[in-house]
C-alpha positions, 0 to 999 in steps of 0.5 A: 845333850849339854855343852859339857857332854858335847865337848866330851864326845868331840874329844873322844872322837878326836882321840879315836881318829888320832889312834886310828891314824896311828894304827894305820901307820903301824900296820903300814910299817909291818907292826901288826901287834901295835896296830891291833892295840891302837885299833882297840884303843881307838874303839874304846875312845870312840865309845867313851868307855872306862875300863876296870881291869881285874888282875891277880893270882888265879886263886884270888877269886877274880871271877867270883868277885866280878860275878858277885859285883854284877849279881849274875854268874857271867864268868866261869869260876874254878879253883884251877886256872881255867882262862888264858884269855881276857873276858870283857863285860859291859852293860847293854843288850844281852849279847856275846862275841867270842874272838877266835884265832882261826874262826873269826868272831863267833856270836852267842846268845848269853841267855840261851847259850851261857854254858857253852859261852863259859866253856869258851871263856876258859879256852885259851887254845882257840879263843883270844878274848870274849866280850859279853854285854848284859842289861841293867848292870851296875856299871852304867853305859860307859864302863866295862870290867875286864877279867884277866887270867892269873899271872901266876899260872904255870902257862906263860900264855896266861900272863902274856894275855893279862899284860897284853890287855892292860893297855885298855885299862883305866883302873886296875884292881889287883886281887890277892888271896889272904895267905899269898899277899907277901908273894914277891910277884905281887910286888913286882907286878903292882910296881909295874902297874904303878910305874905305868901310871895306872890308878891301882886298888888292892883287894885282899880277898878271903879274909875269912881265913884269918885267925884272930888269936894268932894275929890281930887283924889290925896288925895284919892290915898294918903288915900289908901296907908296910910290905907294899910301902917297902917296895914304894908302892902306894895304891889308891886304896886297899880293901879287905873282902870275904865273899864266902862270909858276907857278914865277916866283921872286917869285910869291906865288899860293900865299900869296894862296890861303892867305890867302883860305882863312883 
């Protein structure tokens, strides 16, 4: 280990210790919610972990995007809002832990029990969150992806689950369906993220829905950038993707994946 890595490890350890002390103080003051968040941040700092959170509408293809990025179908994907909990994925030995509201932590083997694990990932009534590790993912040893519930679900618990997990995010990927970019909720949510100082990337998915003779794609992109600029939202990047048509001439999936790997 070189001197820079040693200093980084010491810095992470010091940060984790401060967060643990703050968590104990919050717990002593009767603020269990804040204490739990601080304890999660302490665990994150101790591991030196970088967390990339995927947010957006339930129909924007977040889970499918993550499965495609990872090259494995680790998350359930469905055209209806199926998840009211947060799923965390990191590189490591194949393992899964399901944090339930009443039964504590349940452990699974994702290689043999993937079907059951996917069902639990979609269960917001009994499950709080799910953590999955899988070997040889492109993330590296110190990064993790968060899949969050759709913020536009009719179930308020979905939005609450997403917002409650964002304290862990170092970077936020906000995904939108090609046809729903102009929804006011997109602007309100991303503006909040920007005000929190979170690095923010926008992904406009399903661009295969675009009909070029109705509107030139360059004009469409300009309208997207102008719409966010009108709300004073300046993302760190915008990517236009299609997972159903990988060869779409405007598909920037490869550039998006490369950016995540930087």
